[in-house]
All heavy atoms as TSV, in Angstrom:
chain	resi	resn	atom	element	x	y	z
A	1	MET	N	N	-5.188	-3.697	-4.431
A	1	MET	CA	C	-6.020	-2.728	-4.844
A	1	MET	C	C	-7.391	-3.210	-4.587
A	1	MET	O	O	-7.774	-4.466	-4.795
A	1	MET	CB	C	-5.793	-2.423	-6.369
A	1	MET	CG	C	-6.770	-1.437	-6.875
A	1	MET	SD	S	-6.295	-0.792	-8.449
A	1	MET	CE	C	-6.255	-2.293	-9.455
A	2	ILE	N	N	-8.348	-2.410	-4.034
A	2	ILE	CA	C	-9.601	-2.744	-3.700
A	2	ILE	C	C	-10.603	-1.678	-4.233
A	2	ILE	O	O	-10.155	-0.389	-4.188
A	2	ILE	CB	C	-9.826	-2.800	-2.154
A	2	ILE	CG1	C	-8.813	-3.969	-1.566
A	2	ILE	CG2	C	-11.337	-3.182	-1.717
A	2	ILE	CD1	C	-9.074	-4.120	-0.081
A	3	ASN	N	N	-11.692	-2.062	-4.892
A	3	ASN	CA	C	-12.608	-1.000	-5.336
A	3	ASN	C	C	-13.575	-0.571	-4.336
A	3	ASN	O	O	-13.541	-1.091	-3.106
A	3	ASN	CB	C	-13.324	-1.616	-6.670
A	3	ASN	CG	C	-14.270	-2.688	-6.431
A	3	ASN	OD1	O	-14.502	-2.965	-5.313
A	3	ASN	ND2	N	-14.747	-3.125	-7.533
A	4	ALA	N	N	-14.534	0.323	-4.736
A	4	ALA	CA	C	-15.508	0.861	-3.732
A	4	ALA	C	C	-16.415	-0.290	-3.170
A	4	ALA	O	O	-16.843	-0.081	-2.016
A	4	ALA	CB	C	-16.351	1.789	-4.277
A	5	LEU	N	N	-16.541	-1.434	-3.716
A	5	LEU	CA	C	-17.306	-2.517	-3.306
A	5	LEU	C	C	-16.538	-3.346	-2.462
A	5	LEU	O	O	-16.920	-4.440	-2.083
A	5	LEU	CB	C	-17.943	-3.337	-4.468
A	5	LEU	CG	C	-18.917	-2.426	-5.394
A	5	LEU	CD1	C	-19.308	-3.350	-6.633
A	5	LEU	CD2	C	-20.120	-1.993	-4.589
A	6	LEU	N	N	-15.241	-3.021	-2.106
A	6	LEU	CA	C	-14.328	-3.697	-1.354
A	6	LEU	C	C	-14.057	-5.043	-1.920
A	6	LEU	O	O	-13.968	-6.256	-1.320
A	6	LEU	CB	C	-14.913	-3.913	0.085
A	6	LEU	CG	C	-15.078	-2.658	0.811
A	6	LEU	CD1	C	-15.631	-2.892	2.259
A	6	LEU	CD2	C	-13.837	-1.816	0.982
A	7	THR	N	N	-13.839	-5.096	-3.269
A	7	THR	CA	C	-13.323	-6.258	-3.984
A	7	THR	C	C	-11.986	-6.164	-4.187
A	7	THR	O	O	-11.438	-4.986	-4.811
A	7	THR	CB	C	-14.188	-6.372	-5.341
A	7	THR	OG1	O	-15.533	-6.441	-4.991
A	7	THR	CG2	C	-13.740	-7.608	-6.051
A	8	ILE	N	N	-11.110	-7.145	-4.027
A	8	ILE	CA	C	-9.584	-7.050	-4.376
A	8	ILE	C	C	-9.465	-7.169	-5.810
A	8	ILE	O	O	-9.929	-8.149	-6.429
A	8	ILE	CB	C	-8.965	-8.071	-3.600
A	8	ILE	CG1	C	-9.049	-7.998	-2.127
A	8	ILE	CG2	C	-7.425	-8.159	-3.884
A	8	ILE	CD1	C	-8.545	-9.099	-1.212
A	9	LEU	N	N	-8.780	-6.166	-6.372
A	9	LEU	CA	C	-8.627	-6.126	-7.831
A	9	LEU	C	C	-7.256	-6.567	-8.198
A	9	LEU	O	O	-6.995	-6.916	-9.374
A	9	LEU	CB	C	-8.878	-4.653	-8.299
A	9	LEU	CG	C	-10.317	-4.068	-8.095
A	9	LEU	CD1	C	-10.490	-2.628	-8.495
A	9	LEU	CD2	C	-11.359	-5.054	-8.754
A	10	PHE	N	N	-6.317	-6.328	-7.341
A	10	PHE	CA	C	-4.943	-6.680	-7.690
A	10	PHE	C	C	-4.106	-7.181	-6.420
A	10	PHE	O	O	-4.270	-6.559	-5.428
A	10	PHE	CB	C	-4.170	-5.459	-8.239
A	10	PHE	CG	C	-2.783	-5.582	-8.570
A	10	PHE	CD1	C	-2.299	-6.375	-9.587
A	10	PHE	CD2	C	-1.782	-5.094	-7.679
A	10	PHE	CE1	C	-0.914	-6.527	-9.820
A	10	PHE	CE2	C	-0.516	-5.342	-7.862
A	10	PHE	CZ	C	0.029	-6.033	-9.050
A	11	LEU	N	N	-3.430	-8.264	-6.611
A	11	LEU	CA	C	-2.335	-8.723	-5.625
A	11	LEU	C	C	-1.058	-9.007	-6.317
A	11	LEU	O	O	-1.085	-9.662	-7.443
A	11	LEU	CB	C	-2.803	-9.908	-4.883
A	11	LEU	CG	C	-3.975	-9.830	-3.920
A	11	LEU	CD1	C	-4.449	-11.061	-3.441
A	11	LEU	CD2	C	-3.447	-8.961	-2.654
A	12	SER	N	N	0.099	-8.606	-5.748
A	12	SER	CA	C	1.349	-8.915	-6.450
A	12	SER	C	C	1.651	-10.453	-6.146
A	12	SER	O	O	0.957	-11.110	-5.377
A	12	SER	CB	C	2.426	-8.149	-5.852
A	12	SER	OG	O	2.702	-8.344	-4.549
A	13	ASP	N	N	2.568	-10.893	-6.847
A	13	ASP	CA	C	3.049	-12.241	-6.716
A	13	ASP	C	C	3.722	-12.460	-5.154
A	13	ASP	O	O	4.115	-11.359	-4.666
A	13	ASP	CB	C	4.106	-12.570	-7.707
A	13	ASP	CG	C	3.599	-12.716	-9.073
A	13	ASP	OD1	O	2.444	-13.039	-9.217
A	13	ASP	OD2	O	4.281	-12.475	-10.160
A	14	THR	N	N	3.770	-13.618	-4.721
A	14	THR	CA	C	4.426	-13.785	-3.433
A	14	THR	C	C	5.839	-14.262	-3.775
A	14	THR	O	O	6.337	-14.649	-4.916
A	14	THR	CB	C	3.769	-15.070	-2.770
A	14	THR	OG1	O	3.799	-16.186	-3.436
A	14	THR	CG2	C	2.402	-14.612	-2.263
A	15	TYR	N	N	6.770	-13.816	-2.806
A	15	TYR	CA	C	8.153	-14.112	-2.999
A	15	TYR	C	C	8.755	-14.981	-1.749
A	15	TYR	O	O	8.436	-14.633	-0.581
A	15	TYR	CB	C	8.926	-12.807	-2.958
A	15	TYR	CG	C	8.665	-12.010	-4.199
A	15	TYR	CD1	C	7.541	-11.239	-4.295
A	15	TYR	CD2	C	9.598	-12.011	-5.303
A	15	TYR	CE1	C	7.280	-10.528	-5.521
A	15	TYR	CE2	C	9.378	-11.302	-6.517
A	15	TYR	CZ	C	8.102	-10.514	-6.632
A	15	TYR	OH	O	8.118	-9.874	-7.691
A	16	ALA	N	N	9.519	-15.963	-2.067
A	16	ALA	CA	C	10.075	-16.849	-1.007
A	16	ALA	C	C	11.175	-16.131	-0.424
A	16	ALA	O	O	11.991	-15.387	-1.116
A	16	ALA	CB	C	10.381	-18.209	-1.631
A	17	GLY	N	N	11.389	-16.422	0.833
A	17	GLY	CA	C	12.621	-15.967	1.546
A	17	GLY	C	C	12.573	-14.502	1.918
A	17	GLY	O	O	11.420	-13.993	2.051
A	18	ARG	N	N	13.617	-13.753	1.868
A	18	ARG	CA	C	13.742	-12.509	2.386
A	18	ARG	C	C	13.980	-11.499	1.260
A	18	ARG	O	O	15.079	-11.432	0.790
A	18	ARG	CB	C	14.879	-12.401	3.370
A	18	ARG	CG	C	14.624	-13.112	4.708
A	18	ARG	CD	C	15.875	-13.088	5.648
A	18	ARG	NE	N	16.100	-11.767	5.971
A	18	ARG	CZ	C	16.898	-11.225	6.837
A	18	ARG	NH1	N	17.634	-12.268	7.580
A	18	ARG	NH2	N	17.067	-10.102	7.182
A	19	VAL	N	N	12.904	-10.922	0.719
A	19	VAL	CA	C	12.913	-10.028	-0.417
A	19	VAL	C	C	12.377	-8.732	0.162
A	19	VAL	O	O	11.185	-8.679	0.748
A	19	VAL	CB	C	12.115	-10.634	-1.745
A	19	VAL	CG1	C	12.186	-9.494	-2.751
A	19	VAL	CG2	C	12.669	-11.951	-2.139
A	20	HIS	N	N	13.138	-7.600	-0.013
A	20	HIS	CA	C	12.659	-6.266	0.465
A	20	HIS	C	C	11.595	-5.889	-0.437
A	20	HIS	O	O	11.559	-6.002	-1.637
A	20	HIS	CB	C	13.823	-5.372	0.476
A	20	HIS	CG	C	13.463	-4.106	1.198
A	20	HIS	ND1	N	12.763	-3.062	0.729
A	20	HIS	CD2	C	13.940	-3.758	2.478
A	20	HIS	CE1	C	12.633	-2.169	1.640
A	20	HIS	NE2	N	13.250	-2.438	2.764
A	21	GLU	N	N	10.553	-5.177	0.231
A	21	GLU	CA	C	9.351	-4.706	-0.539
A	21	GLU	C	C	9.684	-3.710	-1.583
A	21	GLU	O	O	9.069	-3.816	-2.659
A	21	GLU	CB	C	8.355	-4.005	0.487
A	21	GLU	CG	C	7.648	-4.890	1.463
A	21	GLU	CD	C	8.442	-5.176	2.725
A	21	GLU	OE1	O	9.622	-4.730	2.850
A	21	GLU	OE2	O	7.664	-5.627	3.697
A	22	LYS	N	N	10.730	-2.897	-1.365
A	22	LYS	CA	C	11.117	-2.134	-2.592
A	22	LYS	C	C	11.487	-2.734	-3.850
A	22	LYS	O	O	11.058	-2.375	-4.879
A	22	LYS	CB	C	12.372	-1.154	-2.075
A	22	LYS	CG	C	12.655	-0.056	-3.113
A	22	LYS	CD	C	13.575	0.895	-2.548
A	22	LYS	CE	C	13.925	2.074	-3.359
A	22	LYS	NZ	N	13.787	1.930	-4.708
A	23	ARG	N	N	12.096	-3.882	-3.767
A	23	ARG	CA	C	12.365	-4.771	-4.953
A	23	ARG	C	C	11.114	-5.190	-5.557
A	23	ARG	O	O	10.954	-5.320	-6.779
A	23	ARG	CB	C	13.400	-5.805	-4.634
A	23	ARG	CG	C	14.785	-5.329	-4.244
A	23	ARG	CD	C	15.799	-6.465	-4.125
A	23	ARG	NE	N	16.998	-5.912	-3.741
A	23	ARG	CZ	C	18.112	-5.796	-4.488
A	23	ARG	NH1	N	17.982	-6.136	-5.684
A	23	ARG	NH2	N	19.263	-5.467	-3.878
A	24	ILE	N	N	10.281	-5.626	-4.627
A	24	ILE	CA	C	8.911	-6.131	-5.233
A	24	ILE	C	C	8.259	-5.020	-5.935
A	24	ILE	O	O	7.671	-5.203	-7.094
A	24	ILE	CB	C	8.124	-6.793	-4.076
A	24	ILE	CG1	C	8.842	-7.866	-3.527
A	24	ILE	CG2	C	6.749	-7.041	-4.690
A	24	ILE	CD1	C	8.134	-8.524	-2.227
A	25	VAL	N	N	8.238	-3.805	-5.360
A	25	VAL	CA	C	7.509	-2.674	-6.077
A	25	VAL	C	C	8.178	-2.395	-7.458
A	25	VAL	O	O	7.448	-2.172	-8.458
A	25	VAL	CB	C	7.429	-1.334	-5.112
A	25	VAL	CG1	C	7.100	-0.307	-5.922
A	25	VAL	CG2	C	6.665	-1.645	-3.920
A	26	GLU	N	N	9.546	-2.395	-7.377
A	26	GLU	CA	C	10.204	-2.032	-8.624
A	26	GLU	C	C	10.021	-3.038	-9.811
A	26	GLU	O	O	9.946	-2.748	-10.969
A	26	GLU	CB	C	11.635	-1.875	-8.380
A	26	GLU	CG	C	12.012	-0.716	-7.581
A	26	GLU	CD	C	13.435	-0.613	-7.068
A	26	GLU	OE1	O	14.149	-1.801	-7.129
A	26	GLU	OE2	O	13.822	0.329	-6.516
A	27	ALA	N	N	9.733	-4.386	-9.400
A	27	ALA	CA	C	9.600	-5.435	-10.364
A	27	ALA	C	C	8.087	-5.624	-10.719
A	27	ALA	O	O	7.718	-6.406	-11.655
A	27	ALA	CB	C	9.992	-6.713	-9.763
A	28	THR	N	N	7.064	-4.933	-10.067
A	28	THR	CA	C	5.668	-5.147	-10.394
A	28	THR	C	C	5.069	-3.865	-10.914
A	28	THR	O	O	5.063	-2.847	-10.241
A	28	THR	CB	C	4.975	-5.500	-8.865
A	28	THR	OG1	O	5.656	-6.668	-8.292
A	28	THR	CG2	C	3.524	-5.780	-9.145
A	29	PRO	N	N	4.443	-4.050	-12.074
A	29	PRO	CA	C	3.680	-2.859	-12.571
A	29	PRO	C	C	2.317	-2.781	-11.851
A	29	PRO	O	O	1.554	-3.651	-11.889
A	29	PRO	CB	C	3.613	-3.311	-14.035
A	29	PRO	CG	C	3.586	-4.726	-14.030
A	29	PRO	CD	C	4.382	-5.182	-12.968
A	30	TYR	N	N	2.108	-1.859	-11.199
A	30	TYR	CA	C	0.832	-1.542	-10.518
A	30	TYR	C	C	-0.100	-0.853	-11.346
A	30	TYR	O	O	0.078	0.262	-11.754
A	30	TYR	CB	C	1.116	-0.770	-9.202
A	30	TYR	CG	C	1.643	-1.518	-8.015
A	30	TYR	CD1	C	3.135	-1.845	-7.983
A	30	TYR	CD2	C	0.911	-2.039	-7.080
A	30	TYR	CE1	C	3.600	-2.503	-7.029
A	30	TYR	CE2	C	1.432	-2.880	-6.084
A	30	TYR	CZ	C	2.811	-3.145	-6.057
A	30	TYR	OH	O	3.356	-3.890	-5.115
A	31	PRO	N	N	-1.214	-1.571	-11.620
A	31	PRO	CA	C	-2.197	-0.929	-12.630
A	31	PRO	C	C	-3.219	-0.038	-12.021
A	31	PRO	O	O	-4.362	-0.408	-12.067
A	31	PRO	CB	C	-2.866	-2.380	-13.183
A	31	PRO	CG	C	-2.812	-3.208	-11.937
A	31	PRO	CD	C	-1.582	-2.904	-11.328
A	32	LEU	N	N	-2.743	0.860	-11.384
A	32	LEU	CA	C	-3.594	1.901	-10.687
A	32	LEU	C	C	-4.011	3.042	-11.655
A	32	LEU	O	O	-2.977	3.752	-12.173
A	32	LEU	CB	C	-2.929	2.295	-9.270
A	32	LEU	CG	C	-2.723	1.260	-8.473
A	32	LEU	CD1	C	-1.992	1.889	-7.186
A	32	LEU	CD2	C	-4.030	0.438	-7.974
A	33	PRO	N	N	-5.190	3.294	-11.856
A	33	PRO	CA	C	-5.527	4.514	-12.687
A	33	PRO	C	C	-5.300	5.742	-11.955
A	33	PRO	O	O	-5.276	5.885	-10.732
A	33	PRO	CB	C	-7.042	4.305	-13.067
A	33	PRO	CG	C	-7.579	3.409	-11.969
A	33	PRO	CD	C	-6.387	2.497	-11.504
A	34	ALA	N	N	-5.149	6.868	-12.726
A	34	ALA	CA	C	-5.049	8.207	-12.086
A	34	ALA	C	C	-6.242	8.403	-11.087
A	34	ALA	O	O	-7.403	8.044	-11.369
A	34	ALA	CB	C	-5.071	9.289	-13.086
A	35	GLY	N	N	-5.955	9.069	-9.970
A	35	GLY	CA	C	-7.073	9.293	-9.067
A	35	GLY	C	C	-7.119	8.258	-7.923
A	35	GLY	O	O	-8.083	8.302	-7.063
A	36	SER	N	N	-6.539	7.232	-8.101
A	36	SER	CA	C	-6.625	6.027	-7.196
A	36	SER	C	C	-6.015	6.460	-5.738
A	36	SER	O	O	-5.209	7.344	-5.717
A	36	SER	CB	C	-5.816	4.858	-7.726
A	36	SER	OG	O	-6.422	4.306	-8.944
A	37	ARG	N	N	-6.384	5.700	-4.818
A	37	ARG	CA	C	-5.868	5.739	-3.466
A	37	ARG	C	C	-5.120	4.558	-3.045
A	37	ARG	O	O	-5.873	3.444	-3.045
A	37	ARG	CB	C	-6.930	6.229	-2.457
A	37	ARG	CG	C	-7.557	7.424	-2.933
A	37	ARG	CD	C	-8.687	7.763	-2.129
A	37	ARG	NE	N	-8.318	8.388	-0.823
A	37	ARG	CZ	C	-9.148	8.715	0.218
A	37	ARG	NH1	N	-10.312	8.396	0.104
A	37	ARG	NH2	N	-8.610	9.206	1.208
A	38	LEU	N	N	-3.883	4.522	-2.591
A	38	LEU	CA	C	-3.064	3.337	-2.373
A	38	LEU	C	C	-2.901	3.281	-0.851
A	38	LEU	O	O	-2.352	4.314	-0.368
A	38	LEU	CB	C	-1.933	3.398	-3.100
A	38	LEU	CG	C	-0.843	2.315	-2.772
A	38	LEU	CD1	C	-1.463	0.821	-3.157
A	38	LEU	CD2	C	0.477	2.500	-3.518
A	39	LEU	N	N	-3.313	2.282	-0.166
A	39	LEU	CA	C	-3.126	2.233	1.275
A	39	LEU	C	C	-1.667	1.371	1.444
A	39	LEU	O	O	-1.777	0.283	1.031
A	39	LEU	CB	C	-4.191	1.493	1.947
A	39	LEU	CG	C	-4.240	1.396	3.408
A	39	LEU	CD1	C	-4.330	2.712	4.088
A	39	LEU	CD2	C	-5.401	0.645	3.974
A	40	GLN	N	N	-0.821	1.954	1.968
A	40	GLN	CA	C	0.505	1.306	2.129
A	40	GLN	C	C	0.992	1.207	3.558
A	40	GLN	O	O	0.483	1.904	4.510
A	40	GLN	CB	C	1.624	2.095	1.328
A	40	GLN	CG	C	1.991	3.417	1.836
A	40	GLN	CD	C	3.117	4.040	1.092
A	40	GLN	OE1	O	3.479	3.490	-0.053
A	40	GLN	NE2	N	3.762	4.989	1.547
A	41	ASP	N	N	2.020	0.382	3.792
A	41	ASP	CA	C	2.602	0.251	5.123
A	41	ASP	C	C	4.023	0.824	5.159
A	41	ASP	O	O	4.554	1.243	4.022
A	41	ASP	CB	C	2.602	-1.206	5.748
A	41	ASP	CG	C	3.275	-2.148	4.913
A	41	ASP	OD1	O	4.122	-1.650	4.121
A	41	ASP	OD2	O	3.205	-3.367	5.199
A	42	LEU	N	N	4.698	0.795	6.172
A	42	LEU	CA	C	6.111	1.191	6.184
A	42	LEU	C	C	7.103	0.652	5.328
A	42	LEU	O	O	8.087	1.252	4.957
A	42	LEU	CB	C	6.628	1.132	7.702
A	42	LEU	CG	C	5.911	2.182	8.734
A	42	LEU	CD1	C	6.367	1.794	10.097
A	42	LEU	CD2	C	6.256	3.569	8.381
A	43	GLY	N	N	6.844	-0.577	4.858
A	43	GLY	CA	C	7.756	-1.192	3.941
A	43	GLY	C	C	7.822	-0.670	2.584
A	43	GLY	O	O	8.708	-0.788	1.830
A	44	PHE	N	N	6.832	0.233	2.164
A	44	PHE	CA	C	6.701	0.828	0.976
A	44	PHE	C	C	6.881	2.345	0.989
A	44	PHE	O	O	6.292	2.920	0.074
A	44	PHE	CB	C	5.370	0.414	0.352
A	44	PHE	CG	C	5.161	-1.007	-0.013
A	44	PHE	CD1	C	4.721	-1.771	1.080
A	44	PHE	CD2	C	5.412	-1.569	-1.231
A	44	PHE	CE1	C	4.530	-3.181	0.755
A	44	PHE	CE2	C	5.305	-2.783	-1.457
A	44	PHE	CZ	C	4.844	-3.748	-0.532
A	45	LEU	N	N	7.526	2.801	1.964
A	45	LEU	CA	C	7.786	4.262	1.997
A	45	LEU	C	C	8.341	4.926	0.709
A	45	LEU	O	O	7.881	5.990	0.405
A	45	LEU	CB	C	8.641	4.579	3.160
A	45	LEU	CG	C	8.119	4.655	4.562
A	45	LEU	CD1	C	8.978	5.017	5.567
A	45	LEU	CD2	C	6.795	5.601	4.556
A	46	ALA	N	N	9.240	4.179	-0.075
A	46	ALA	CA	C	9.839	4.783	-1.172
A	46	ALA	C	C	8.936	4.685	-2.418
A	46	ALA	O	O	9.232	5.154	-3.449
A	46	ALA	CB	C	11.157	4.072	-1.463
A	47	CYS	N	N	7.747	3.976	-2.307
A	47	CYS	CA	C	6.833	3.838	-3.389
A	47	CYS	C	C	6.207	5.047	-3.717
A	47	CYS	O	O	5.457	5.540	-2.838
A	47	CYS	CB	C	5.903	2.665	-3.087
A	47	CYS	SG	S	4.646	2.433	-4.358
A	48	THR	N	N	6.149	5.490	-4.969
A	48	THR	CA	C	5.358	6.610	-5.548
A	48	THR	C	C	4.788	6.224	-6.824
A	48	THR	O	O	5.425	5.463	-7.512
A	48	THR	CB	C	6.221	7.868	-5.524
A	48	THR	OG1	O	7.203	7.683	-6.551
A	48	THR	CG2	C	6.844	8.357	-4.221
A	49	LEU	N	N	3.603	6.532	-7.106
A	49	LEU	CA	C	3.039	6.326	-8.337
A	49	LEU	C	C	2.370	7.624	-8.793
A	49	LEU	O	O	1.752	8.368	-8.114
A	49	LEU	CB	C	1.924	5.248	-8.256
A	49	LEU	CG	C	2.355	3.968	-7.708
A	49	LEU	CD1	C	1.062	3.010	-7.391
A	49	LEU	CD2	C	3.161	3.274	-8.867
A	50	PRO	N	N	2.580	7.976	-10.117
A	50	PRO	CA	C	1.988	9.247	-10.647
A	50	PRO	C	C	0.578	9.341	-10.500
A	50	PRO	O	O	-0.149	8.427	-10.857
A	50	PRO	CB	C	2.579	9.179	-12.017
A	50	PRO	CG	C	2.880	7.865	-12.447
A	50	PRO	CD	C	3.248	7.138	-11.083
A	51	HIS	N	N	-0.016	10.359	-10.083
A	51	HIS	CA	C	-1.476	10.674	-9.904
A	51	HIS	C	C	-2.102	9.739	-9.083
A	51	HIS	O	O	-3.345	9.476	-9.285
A	51	HIS	CB	C	-1.952	10.657	-11.342
A	51	HIS	CG	C	-1.292	11.547	-12.413
A	51	HIS	ND1	N	-1.284	13.008	-12.288
A	51	HIS	CD2	C	-0.521	11.326	-13.432
A	51	HIS	CE1	C	-0.488	13.401	-13.227
A	51	HIS	NE2	N	-0.092	12.321	-13.925
A	52	VAL	N	N	-1.531	9.075	-8.046
A	52	VAL	CA	C	-2.161	8.286	-7.144
A	52	VAL	C	C	-1.933	8.781	-5.745
A	52	VAL	O	O	-0.777	9.103	-5.371
A	52	VAL	CB	C	-1.523	6.814	-7.155
A	52	VAL	CG1	C	-1.937	5.918	-6.136
A	52	VAL	CG2	C	-1.766	6.206	-8.583
A	53	ASP	N	N	-2.941	8.895	-4.943
A	53	ASP	CA	C	-2.826	9.456	-3.523
A	53	ASP	C	C	-2.403	8.169	-2.639
A	53	ASP	O	O	-3.007	7.144	-2.661
A	53	ASP	CB	C	-4.187	9.850	-2.995
A	53	ASP	CG	C	-4.597	11.125	-3.656
A	53	ASP	OD1	O	-3.776	11.964	-4.009
A	53	ASP	OD2	O	-5.755	11.361	-3.667
A	54	ILE	N	N	-1.263	8.345	-1.894
A	54	ILE	CA	C	-0.847	7.231	-1.076
A	54	ILE	C	C	-1.138	7.620	0.350
A	54	ILE	O	O	-0.759	8.690	0.853
A	54	ILE	CB	C	0.767	7.076	-1.325
A	54	ILE	CG1	C	1.010	6.639	-2.686
A	54	ILE	CG2	C	1.338	6.136	-0.228
A	54	ILE	CD1	C	2.516	6.394	-3.159
A	55	LEU	N	N	-1.724	6.642	1.035
A	55	LEU	CA	C	-2.236	6.775	2.362
A	55	LEU	C	C	-1.448	5.891	3.274
A	55	LEU	O	O	-1.269	4.666	3.009
A	55	LEU	CB	C	-3.762	6.540	2.474
A	55	LEU	CG	C	-4.563	7.150	1.533
A	55	LEU	CD1	C	-6.085	6.742	1.411
A	55	LEU	CD2	C	-4.608	8.796	1.709
A	56	MET	N	N	-0.973	6.385	4.434
A	56	MET	CA	C	-0.345	5.582	5.498
A	56	MET	C	C	-1.223	5.458	6.646
A	56	MET	O	O	-1.663	6.601	7.249
A	56	MET	CB	C	0.994	6.292	5.908
A	56	MET	CG	C	2.056	6.163	4.906
A	56	MET	SD	S	2.863	4.532	4.909
A	56	MET	CE	C	3.506	4.557	6.487
A	57	PRO	N	N	-1.717	4.291	7.021
A	57	PRO	CA	C	-2.443	4.235	8.240
A	57	PRO	C	C	-1.596	4.615	9.477
A	57	PRO	O	O	-0.332	4.400	9.531
A	57	PRO	CB	C	-2.791	2.737	8.415
A	57	PRO	CG	C	-1.950	1.973	7.415
A	57	PRO	CD	C	-1.394	3.037	6.399
A	58	THR	N	N	-2.171	5.038	10.615
A	58	THR	CA	C	-1.464	5.550	11.843
A	58	THR	C	C	-1.583	4.405	12.818
A	58	THR	O	O	-2.699	3.708	13.098
A	58	THR	CB	C	-2.172	6.730	12.292
A	58	THR	OG1	O	-2.146	7.790	11.279
A	58	THR	CG2	C	-1.551	7.315	13.551
A	59	LYS	N	N	-0.393	4.069	13.351
A	59	LYS	CA	C	-0.406	3.049	14.422
A	59	LYS	C	C	-1.002	3.694	15.718
A	59	LYS	O	O	-0.971	4.745	16.055
A	59	LYS	CB	C	1.030	2.681	14.812
A	59	LYS	CG	C	1.484	1.708	13.819
A	59	LYS	CD	C	2.918	1.165	14.262
A	59	LYS	CE	C	3.266	-0.075	13.643
A	59	LYS	NZ	N	4.536	-0.545	14.084
A	60	LYS	N	N	-1.677	2.631	16.538
A	60	LYS	CA	C	-2.183	3.089	17.696
A	60	LYS	C	C	-1.059	3.360	18.690
A	60	LYS	O	O	-0.012	2.704	18.745
A	60	LYS	CB	C	-3.088	1.973	18.386
A	60	LYS	CG	C	-3.709	2.267	19.710
A	60	LYS	CD	C	-4.493	1.052	20.133
A	60	LYS	CE	C	-3.729	0.213	20.912
A	60	LYS	NZ	N	-3.060	0.667	22.181
A	61	PRO	N	N	-1.067	4.619	19.385
A	61	PRO	CA	C	0.033	4.850	20.283
A	61	PRO	C	C	0.040	3.959	21.396
A	61	PRO	O	O	-1.050	3.524	21.825
A	61	PRO	CB	C	-0.359	6.327	20.769
A	61	PRO	CG	C	-1.384	6.851	19.854
A	61	PRO	CD	C	-1.971	5.684	19.183
A	62	CYS	N	N	1.176	3.451	21.779
A	62	CYS	CA	C	1.351	2.579	22.819
A	62	CYS	C	C	0.730	3.060	24.176
A	62	CYS	O	O	0.885	4.107	24.728
A	62	CYS	CB	C	2.813	2.294	23.168
A	62	CYS	SG	S	3.229	0.973	24.279
A	63	GLY	N	N	-0.200	2.265	24.618
A	63	GLY	CA	C	-1.028	2.478	25.876
A	63	GLY	C	C	-2.082	3.482	25.728
A	63	GLY	O	O	-2.592	3.879	26.791
A	64	LYS	N	N	-2.329	3.919	24.563
A	64	LYS	CA	C	-3.280	4.941	24.368
A	64	LYS	C	C	-4.451	4.402	23.353
A	64	LYS	O	O	-4.097	3.491	22.586
A	64	LYS	CB	C	-2.764	6.288	23.830
A	64	LYS	CG	C	-1.803	6.885	24.844
A	64	LYS	CD	C	-1.226	8.212	24.252
A	64	LYS	CE	C	-0.227	8.815	25.219
A	64	LYS	NZ	N	0.366	10.013	24.678
A	65	GLU	N	N	-5.491	5.136	23.240
A	65	GLU	CA	C	-6.517	4.888	22.245
A	65	GLU	C	C	-6.289	5.525	20.919
A	65	GLU	O	O	-5.634	6.572	20.869
A	65	GLU	CB	C	-7.849	5.441	22.778
A	65	GLU	CG	C	-8.448	4.654	24.036
A	65	GLU	CD	C	-8.841	3.310	23.698
A	65	GLU	OE1	O	-9.415	2.992	22.555
A	65	GLU	OE2	O	-8.579	2.309	24.523
A	66	LEU	N	N	-6.555	4.843	19.825
A	66	LEU	CA	C	-6.384	5.365	18.674
A	66	LEU	C	C	-7.612	6.462	18.221
A	66	LEU	O	O	-8.710	6.073	18.531
A	66	LEU	CB	C	-6.521	4.244	17.521
A	66	LEU	CG	C	-6.238	4.621	16.128
A	66	LEU	CD1	C	-4.774	5.214	15.920
A	66	LEU	CD2	C	-6.309	3.454	15.190
A	67	THR	N	N	-7.237	7.503	17.914
A	67	THR	CA	C	-8.221	8.685	17.620
A	67	THR	C	C	-8.907	8.291	16.323
A	67	THR	O	O	-8.532	7.596	15.496
A	67	THR	CB	C	-7.680	9.976	17.540
A	67	THR	OG1	O	-6.802	10.095	16.331
A	67	THR	CG2	C	-6.772	10.317	18.775
A	68	ARG	N	N	-10.144	8.859	16.183
A	68	ARG	CA	C	-11.059	8.600	14.989
A	68	ARG	C	C	-10.313	9.197	13.717
A	68	ARG	O	O	-10.346	8.610	12.704
A	68	ARG	CB	C	-12.409	9.317	15.175
A	68	ARG	CG	C	-13.399	8.916	14.214
A	68	ARG	CD	C	-14.645	8.664	14.918
A	68	ARG	NE	N	-15.759	8.000	14.086
A	68	ARG	CZ	C	-15.911	6.811	13.928
A	68	ARG	NH1	N	-15.117	5.913	14.210
A	68	ARG	NH2	N	-16.967	6.314	13.125
A	69	GLU	N	N	-9.659	10.236	13.867
A	69	GLU	CA	C	-8.944	10.680	12.639
A	69	GLU	C	C	-7.896	9.813	12.195
A	69	GLU	O	O	-7.570	9.672	11.037
A	69	GLU	CB	C	-8.194	12.096	12.969
A	69	GLU	CG	C	-9.201	13.188	13.303
A	69	GLU	CD	C	-9.627	13.207	14.756
A	69	GLU	OE1	O	-8.857	12.977	15.618
A	69	GLU	OE2	O	-10.784	13.379	15.021
C-alpha cells in the first residue's frame, strides 16, 4: 500500500518456496480503509476487498506501444 506521497505503508510477509498468492492474501489482513485503491497483478485476480477499488495495470502489447490510457 502506498499513500499520496508515494510512501509504502504496508508490505506482506515474504514466503519461502512456492506459495500461491491467493493463500498469502487469505492469510494476510490488508489494512486498507474504505475508498482505497489497490494496484494488483494477475496473481491476485481472486482478491477482493470491501469498499476498495482494485486496479489492474495493462501489459504492453507485444511489438506495439503502450497507450497513455
